C-alpha positions as CSV (number, residue, x, y, z in Angstrom):
1,X,73.3,23.2,24.1
2,X,70.5,24.1,26.5
3,X,72.8,23.9,29.5
4,X,75.5,26.0,27.9
5,X,72.9,28.7,27.1
6,X,71.6,28.6,30.7
7,X,75.1,28.8,32.0
8,X,76.0,31.8,29.9
9,X,72.6,33.5,30.6
10,X,73.0,32.9,34.3
11,X,76.4,34.7,34.2
12,X,75.0,37.6,32.3
13,X,72.0,38.0,34.6
14,X,74.3,37.9,37.7
15,X,76.6,40.6,36.2
16,X,73.6,42.8,35.4
17,X,72.1,42.3,38.8
18,X,75.4,43.3,40.4
19,X,75.6,46.4,38.3
20,X,72.0,47.4,39.1
21,X,72.6,46.8,42.8
22,X,75.6,49.0,42.7
23,X,73.7,51.8,41.0
24,X,70.9,51.4,43.5
25,X,73.3,51.5,46.4
26,X,75.0,54.7,45.1
27,X,71.6,56.3,44.6
28,X,69.8,55.3,47.8
29,X,72.5,54.1,50.2
30,X,73.0,50.6,51.7
31,X,69.2,49.8,51.5
32,X,69.0,50.7,47.8
33,X,69.5,47.2,46.5
34,X,66.7,45.9,48.8
35,X,64.4,48.6,47.6
36,X,65.2,47.7,44.0
37,X,64.5,44.0,44.8
38,X,60.9,44.9,45.9
39,X,60.3,46.6,42.6
40,X,61.7,43.6,40.6
41,X,59.7,41.2,42.7
42,X,56.5,43.2,42.1
43,X,57.2,43.4,38.3
44,X,57.8,39.6,38.2
45,X,54.5,39.0,40.1
46,X,52.6,41.2,37.6
47,X,54.1,39.4,34.6
48,X,53.3,36.1,36.1
49,X,49.7,37.1,37.1
50,X,48.9,38.3,33.5
51,X,50.8,35.7,31.4
52,X,50.4,32.5,33.3
53,X,48.2,30.0,31.5
54,X,46.9,27.3,33.9
55,X,46.8,23.8,32.6
56,X,43.1,23.1,33.1
57,X,40.6,20.9,31.2
58,X,38.5,22.6,28.6
59,X,34.8,22.2,28.0
60,X,34.0,18.8,26.8
61,X,37.3,17.4,27.9
62,X,38.0,14.8,30.5
63,X,38.9,16.1,34.0
64,X,42.4,15.7,35.3
65,X,41.3,12.9,37.6
66,X,39.6,11.1,34.8
67,X,42.7,11.5,32.6
68,X,45.0,10.2,35.3
69,X,42.8,7.2,36.1
70,X,42.4,6.3,32.4
71,X,46.2,6.6,31.9
72,X,46.9,4.4,34.9
73,X,44.5,1.7,33.7
74,X,46.0,1.8,30.2
75,X,49.5,1.4,31.7
76,X,48.5,-1.4,33.9
77,X,46.8,-3.3,31.1
78,X,49.9,-3.1,29.0
79,X,51.9,-4.7,31.9
80,X,49.3,-7.4,32.4
81,X,48.3,-6.1,35.9
82,X,44.8,-5.4,37.0
83,X,43.5,-2.6,39.1
């Protein structure tokens, strides 16, 4: 189901991008789609900058290195190996 939704969504985004590029080309000439791409890139960068939640340890939690080391030792003890 996920792949079918992605396939359909990809098609719709491609059609919309083509239509917007055509409008931009009619309005600004052959460089219009490139000008529009700068605007879209900047908008995407702003959305990413303000909505991205980094996966970091919280206060009182183990650090990422400690978590990985602990997970590796647990996995190796299950398999009978020693570190």
